[in-house]
N, C-alpha and C positions, 0 to 999 in steps of 0.2 A: 738385300738390305732394305728395311723400310724404317721412317722414322715419323713419329707423331708430333707435332707440333702445336701448342696452343697459343693463339694470339689473344692478347687483352690490350685493346687499343687504348683505353683510358680517356682522359679529359683534354680539353685544349686542342693543342696540335696533336695531341697522341693519335687520333685516327689517320691523320696524314701521314705521319713517319712510321707508324706500324704497316699501313698500307704499302709505303715504300720500301721498307725492310722485307715485307713478304715478296714483293715483285723481285728484289734483288737476289734473295734466297731461291726463289723459282728459277731464276735465270741461271744461278750456279747448279740448281738441281737439272736443269735441262742439259748443262754443258757436261757435268761429272755424273749423272745418273744416280743421285743419292736417295731416291725413293722417299721424298719428303711428302708428307700430306699435311694440311692445316686445317685447323678449326679455330672460330673466332667466338669469343665470348663476351658480353657486356659486363663492365665494371664501371665503378665511379657514378658519375651523376647519371648516366643514361640507365644504369641498373637501380639506382636509388629511386628514379621516377618509377621505373616498372615494377620493382619487387621490394622496394623499402630499404634496400641495403647496398653498400657500395661495393660489397664483396659477397654475393650470395654463396652459401654453403656448397652447392653443387660445382660452383667455379673452382674452389679450392680443392674439392675432391678430384675434379678433372686433371687440376694442376699435378696432383700426386700421380696420376695414373700415367701421363704422357711422357714422352722422352725429354721435352724441353719447352720452356715458356718464354714468349717475347711480350714483355711488359712495356707499354708506353707510358708516358708521364701521367701522374695523377695530381689533383688539385686539392690535397688533403688540408691545406690550411682553409679552405672554403667550405669542408664539409660539416654537416652538423655534428652534435655530440654522438659519441658511440651507442649511447643508448636510443639515439634517433635514427640509427642506421649508417652512421659516419665512420666506418671502418677505414683504416688506411691500408689499401691492398698491399702496398709493398712491405710494410712492416708484418703484416698478417702472412703473407707468402714467405718471408725470411724466417719467421718463427714457426710456422706451421709445416714448412718443408726443411727445416732445420739447415738452412743456407747460411753456414756459419762463417763464410769467408766472401766479403766483396772485394773482387780484383779490379782495380782502376789503372790501366797503363796512361801513361802521359808521355807522348812524344812528338816532337816538333815536325811539320811537314815542310818539304822543300817549297819555297816561294810563298807560303803563307806567313804573314807577318806574327811574330810572336816577341813577348818582352825579353825572352832569353834567347841566346844563341842557338844551343843544341840542348836537347832533353831526350832521354829515353830511359825511363824508369818505369816501375810497376810499385802501385801501392796496395798492399793487402791489408785490408781492414776487417778486424773481428766485427762480426755483423749480428750477433744475438745478445750481446751483454753490455757492460759499460754503463754510462749514464742516460741511456735511452729509457727512460722511467716508464713509458707506456707499454714496453713489451717484455720486460725482464724478469717479472714476477709470475709464480704460479697462480696467484689471486692476488687482486688489486694491483696497485702500480708503486713505483718506487719514489712517488713523490706523494707527501702528505703535510698537512697543516695542523698541529696541535693546538694552536691558537689563530685567531683571525689575523693577526700580524707577524706571524712565523711560519715560514715555508722551508720544509726539509726535503733533500733527495739523497738517495741510497744508490751508491755505485755498486754494481755487481761485476766482480772479477773471480773466475774459477780457475783452478789449474787445469781442468779438462778443455774449457773453452781456449785458454791460452796455448795449451800445447797444440791443439789440433790446428790453430790457424798458423803457429808457427812452422808447423810441418806443412802446410800448404805453401807456406812462403819459400821453404827449402826445396820444395819441388820445382817451384817455377825458377827459382835461382839456378838449378842444376842445368836448365835448358837455356840459360842466359850466360851471364858474366860471373856467375858463382860467388854473389856477395850479397848478404843480407844485413840491414841496418834496422835495429828495433829501437823505435822511437817510444818515449816514456817520460814520466815526470817523477821517478822514484825517489828523487832528492827531497819531495814535498809529500807525495802520496807514497809512503814509505811501505804500507802493507799491501794496497791493491795494486799500484804499479810495480812495486817490489816483487810482488808474486807474478806478475805478468812478465817482467825483465827474466827474472830467475827461471821461470818455466821456458820461456823462449830460448834463451842461452842454452839450457839443457838438452833440450830436444835437439837443436841445431847442432850442437857439438857432439851429441851421441850418434844421431842417425844421418848427418851429412857433414863428415869430417872434412871434405873437399872444398867446403864454403868457408870464406872469409867472413866473421861476424863482427860487427862494431854495433854501438849504440849511441843515440843523441837524446838530449832532451827535447821536449816537443817544442819549446821556445826558440832554442837554438836551431831546431831543424827547419822552422819556417823561415828563419834568415838565410839558412844555408840553400834551400830550394831556390831563393831569390839569387843568391851569389854564385853558387858552384853547384848547379843541379846536375852537372854531367859526372859528378863523383858518385852518384848513387845507382843502384841496380835495381834490387827488390827492398821495399821498405815494409815493414810489419809492425802494425800498432793497434791499439785499442779502438773501440767503436767510434767515439766521439772525436778524438784525435784525428783518426783515419778519414772521417767525414770532413773535417776541415782542411787537412792537409791535401787530401785528394782533390778538393775542388780549387785550391791554392794552385797545385801542380796543373791542372787542367788548363786554368786561366794563363798560367806562364807560358804552356805549349802552344796556345793560340785560342783558347776559349773552351767552355764546356759543351758548345755544339759540336765539337770535333772528338769529344772524350767518350770512349767506350766503357761499359760497366757491366761486370758479370757477378751475378749472385750465385755461389757455388756450395753445395754439400757433398756428402758421400753419396747420396743416392738422387738428388735433383739438382736442376740448374736452371736459372732464370737470367736471360739477358734483359738489360733494363738501360733506357737512356739516363745518362748522367745529370741531366737537366730537368727543369720543371715543365709545366704544361703550356706556359706563354698564350693564356686565353685571348691576349689582345690581338695577336695575329692568327687566330684558329680560323681555317676555313678560306684563307686568302691565298693559298698556294705560295706562301713565302717562307714557310719552316723548312730548316736545314735538317735533313734526314741523318747525317753522318754519323752522329753519336749512336743511335740505335741500330743503323746498318753495320757498323763496326762491331756493336755488342752482339749482333747476330752471328757475325763471322767468329767471334770467340766462343758462342755457343757450339758452332759447328766443330771447331778446332778441339775444344775439351771433349766433345762426344766423341770425335774420332780417337782422340788419344785414349779414352777410357775403353772403346770398343775395338781398338785396334784396326780401324777404319781408314785406310790411307786417302781414300776419296774424299772424305770428310775433311781432313787436314789439308788436302790440296785445294779443296773449294774455299776453305776459309782463307788460305794463302793468297788465291785469286783475287778474293774481295779486298784483302788488306794490301795487295799490289795495285789492284785498279783505283783505289780510293786517292792516294796521293798522286796518281797519274792525272786523274780527274781534277784535283784542286790545284795542281802547279800552276795552271794558267787562269787569270782572272776570268777568262771567257768561260771556263768550266766550273765557275763557283756559283752558288746561291748568294742572294742579295745581302745577307747579313755578313758575307765576307767581300763585299764590294763587286760581285759578279752580276750577271744579268738573269740567271736562272731561277725559275720558280722550283717548287718541290718536284712536281710532275716531270718537268724537263730534265732536271738534274738526275732524277732517277731513271729516265729514258737513257740517258748519256752513259750513266753507269752499267745498266744492264747490257747496252751495246758493246761497252769495253769487256765484259764478262763473256759476252758471244763471240769474241775476238774480232770485232770491227767497230769502227767509229760510225757514229751517226752523219749523215749526210749534212753539210752546212746549210 
């Protein structure tokens, strides 16, 4: 078995947490014999300075060729306009690799403070359509201004996009507690969200009869995540609703720094930190790499399930087991969680756990 992984460090703290994630994956490789090989390519401000674009064409082509991608956070809000090279690498990868599902688990960690008592759910967000006007059209964007004082936006919802993301949610639910909640606003967006809801319900009823399916309006769902998060298992929703709700769920579970995120399609897979690039703490050894490390574990797990490779699934489980063990005591946490560790020492300790031993005090 051999797997080629492409590492795209990104901006701000991206290079630090991408390096930490690679080290953890290498530790898992040594223990489980995964045959991983790594290649690093510059994106973001580094490639903009060198090549005039934040996502060079050859990097996108290489992403299509490898087995998986590890993507660090990017500072898209600070990029120049697209015509000046400011491409959003995250959006371009999602569209270019047809990564139609963004999978965001949210669960509490023992000992780590969280606003809710217990949470263990997964939000499956449609990743290529919706109100994301910069990436949903074949040509041009979904936003336009007929006059200087009028701006309009077009929301794209297709039966194909709705069905396949619902199918992804169903597959995940079959491996969990076998419940899917479809989140929408079909009482107001009767055509677009109505189409999403009907397609999702039809696919889940036809292909996953063992699963219990219910639905919630998005505004009610925001309240219920705060009040009774334990009632939810797998949640599937449209792009922008999923973006907002997954951030809310992550914060309720302890913070975005702990939240894994995976962009998944039928042929490609990209692990991505759920949070931003935090340029204010870049190169200070203060970044918490947990989000991207756990995203890397998700990448291994899904590759293992697709290829029927038990070692990949075991390695992913080992990382996912080591992380809460590392975080349970304050002494094992990074500074953002009240602990004493920097990015490097936190990664050292996690790698030691994967090797089956604790670091000497």
